[in-house]
C-alpha positions as CSV (number, residue, x, y, z in Angstrom):
1,X,6.6,-28.1,21.6
2,X,5.4,-25.2,19.4
3,X,8.1,-23.4,17.3
4,X,8.3,-19.6,17.0
5,X,9.8,-18.0,13.9
6,X,11.5,-14.9,15.1
7,X,12.9,-14.2,11.7
8,X,9.8,-13.9,9.6
9,X,10.6,-10.2,8.8
10,X,13.7,-11.3,7.0
11,X,11.5,-13.0,4.4
12,X,9.7,-9.7,3.6
13,X,10.9,-6.8,1.5
14,X,12.3,-3.8,3.6
15,X,9.9,-1.2,4.8
16,X,9.8,1.8,2.4
17,X,8.2,3.2,-0.7
18,X,7.2,0.9,-3.5
19,X,5.5,1.0,-6.9
20,X,2.3,-0.9,-6.3
21,X,-0.7,-2.0,-8.3
22,X,-4.1,-2.6,-6.8
23,X,-4.6,-6.3,-7.5
24,X,-7.9,-6.8,-5.7
25,X,-10.6,-4.7,-4.1
26,X,-13.4,-6.5,-2.2
27,X,-16.3,-4.4,-0.9
28,X,-17.6,-5.2,2.6
29,X,-20.1,-3.7,5.1
30,X,-18.9,-3.2,8.7
31,X,-20.9,-5.5,11.0
32,X,-21.3,-3.0,13.7
33,X,-20.9,0.3,11.9
34,X,-22.8,-0.5,8.8
35,X,-20.4,1.5,6.7
36,X,-18.9,0.2,3.5
37,X,-15.2,-0.4,3.1
38,X,-12.8,-2.0,0.5
39,X,-10.2,-4.5,1.5
40,X,-7.4,-3.8,-0.9
41,X,-4.6,-6.1,-2.0
42,X,-1.6,-4.1,-3.4
43,X,1.0,-6.0,-5.4
44,X,4.6,-4.6,-5.1
45,X,5.3,-4.5,-8.8
46,X,9.1,-5.3,-8.5
47,X,8.9,-8.1,-6.0
48,X,5.4,-9.7,-6.5
49,X,4.8,-9.5,-2.7
50,X,1.4,-8.2,-1.6
51,X,0.4,-5.6,1.0
52,X,-3.0,-5.1,2.6
53,X,-4.9,-1.9,2.9
54,X,-8.4,-0.7,3.8
55,X,-10.4,2.2,2.2
56,X,-13.3,3.0,4.5
57,X,-16.3,5.1,3.7
58,X,-17.2,5.9,7.3
59,X,-17.5,9.6,8.2
60,X,-14.5,9.3,10.5
61,X,-12.3,7.8,7.8
62,X,-13.4,9.9,4.9
63,X,-10.5,12.3,5.0
64,X,-8.0,9.4,4.7
65,X,-10.2,7.9,1.9
66,X,-10.3,11.2,0.0
67,X,-6.4,11.5,0.2
68,X,-6.0,7.9,-1.2
69,X,-8.5,8.5,-4.0
70,X,-6.7,11.8,-4.9
71,X,-3.4,10.0,-5.0
72,X,-5.0,7.4,-7.3
73,X,-6.3,10.1,-9.6
74,X,-9.9,9.3,-8.7
75,X,-10.9,12.6,-7.1
76,X,-13.8,13.0,-9.7
77,X,-15.5,9.7,-8.7
78,X,-18.6,9.9,-6.4
79,X,-19.4,6.2,-6.4
80,X,-16.3,4.1,-6.2
81,X,-16.4,0.5,-7.6
82,X,-13.8,-2.2,-7.6
83,X,-13.4,-1.6,-11.3
84,X,-12.3,2.0,-10.5
85,X,-9.5,0.7,-8.2
86,X,-8.2,-2.6,-9.7
87,X,-5.2,-2.0,-11.9
88,X,-4.4,1.5,-10.6
89,X,-0.8,2.1,-9.7
90,X,0.6,4.3,-7.0
91,X,3.7,4.7,-4.8
92,X,2.8,3.1,-1.5
93,X,4.5,3.5,1.9
94,X,4.9,-0.1,3.0
95,X,5.5,-1.3,6.6
96,X,5.7,-4.6,8.4
97,X,2.7,-5.5,10.5
98,X,2.3,-8.3,13.0
99,X,-1.0,-10.2,12.6
100,X,-3.0,-11.9,15.3
101,X,-1.2,-15.1,14.4
102,X,2.1,-13.5,15.2
103,X,3.3,-13.6,11.6
104,X,4.6,-10.5,9.9
105,X,3.0,-9.2,6.7
106,X,3.1,-6.1,4.6
107,X,0.6,-3.3,5.0
108,X,0.3,0.3,3.9
109,X,1.6,2.9,6.4
110,X,-1.2,5.5,6.5
111,X,1.0,7.9,8.5
112,X,3.2,8.6,5.4
113,X,2.4,10.5,2.2
114,X,-1.3,10.9,1.3
115,X,-2.6,8.4,3.8
116,X,0.1,5.9,2.7
117,X,-0.1,6.7,-1.0
118,X,1.8,9.0,-3.3
119,X,0.6,9.8,-6.8
120,X,2.8,8.8,-9.7
121,X,3.8,12.2,-11.1
122,X,6.5,11.0,-13.5
123,X,7.5,7.8,-15.1
124,X,8.8,5.4,-12.5
125,X,11.4,2.7,-13.0
126,X,10.1,-0.3,-11.3
127,X,13.4,-1.2,-9.7
128,X,14.0,2.3,-8.4
129,X,10.5,2.5,-6.9
130,X,11.1,-0.8,-5.1
131,X,14.1,0.6,-3.3
132,X,13.4,1.4,0.4
133,X,13.0,5.2,1.0
134,X,16.4,5.5,2.7
135,X,18.3,4.1,-0.3
136,X,19.5,6.6,-2.8
137,X,20.7,5.0,-6.1
138,X,23.8,6.7,-7.5
139,X,25.6,6.1,-10.8
140,X,29.1,4.6,-10.2
141,X,30.7,7.3,-12.4
142,X,29.4,10.2,-10.4
143,X,32.1,11.6,-8.0
144,X,31.1,11.8,-4.4
């Protein structure tokens, strides 16, 4: 009898904002559209987990792609390559997403921030960036 794992989300980091580094960027061409897109693998710096994202160059998705490139500091680029993307760090809004196989994985939530990304505008402590967006770290000696 097949077994169903209903607790697969408990194995993943909480949804929220994380400091991420683009670990891999593979360029593909859509089979039906003919438009190029990158399949991105983002590594959550603090946990080592990975999240998936897509950067599409179709006319319908260009607004989202421009916002992502702006957050990555690549607004001056006209021909994006994998070398431009790999190693770049951003704050990414991460969500849980159920795949076709029923397993949960991490993905970028494009409905938040700049299409799921936020530029790093100040030095970020890796552990603070890994805290979910609802958690506010406070020093113990600060009166509440």
